[in-house]
C-alpha angles and dihedrals in degrees: 000000000000091000136005091205104104094201094052091041091057090050092051097044111048098159144005134052093306091062089084103086095194093048089052093046091054095051095099091054091050088051090052091051088051092057104264109161094194124042125189127196136172147147127244101240114217099054099080141004106311096218093055091045090052093049093048091046090052091049090050091049092049090051091052092049089057099043103030098038097150092066132073120230140219128192131199135193104200115182119222109258130194102290142192110288093033096274112166133194114280095204136025124258104174127194094262091054091050091051091048091050093049092050093046092053093045091054095042097042107031094177100045119109113237119209125207114189136201089261084091125073122261095247092050093047091049091053094046097046094089093046097086099289110152103176128040124178121215138179089026128179121197098182117099107264091011094143099039105025090237113152097029088124091061103047119164142147128252115220118179090339095309130110116250120186119238110241097207105034091161089070094049123073102168137052118250116265115252088225138351124267124211104199108064097174122126122251091253092052091053090047090054090050089054092050091052088057094051094257125132116232111218114195098188128016102172140046133174089237089067090061091046090053092049092051092048 
């Protein structure tokens, strides 16, 4: 959802399909109607007061549990990182607040999956891993085409939401990241960290063949 604050949302989305707050808010339910078996939601913390964002996120999750009960759910609390165009967080969401939010959601929603991304530092992710985290990304790329190299022939900068051509493209071989990441470790390094803490890394927990077997 990025933010549940309608005023801030309008400021962040000035044009395009995402400008419609209610349409965006209903996306998870449309996904459910389309057959999605796992639905993930979250707010981008740093755009509005973190306590209100957390409460609204919890209310949204509770609504989905009631109306999309055949699906499982994940929730994330990504913190706004330095981003393309020089955009900076508008509000604070310190480490202690992130920990408090994670614990509150784990207690309130025992079955929800909680995602912790590479936006957070390695030491913080290591410390939070045993606190009910169920999904951790690793080896992430935030630049367009970061995993495949696609788009390297059309490199450009984004400044305040507008395209700016790169003057010396010959010296640049990768697109600019949409935002910075803090944990640069590989997926296997993160998996080893989890094992050292008595946790079991699971690389894949779903396959279409499972559904076929259930139907049969």
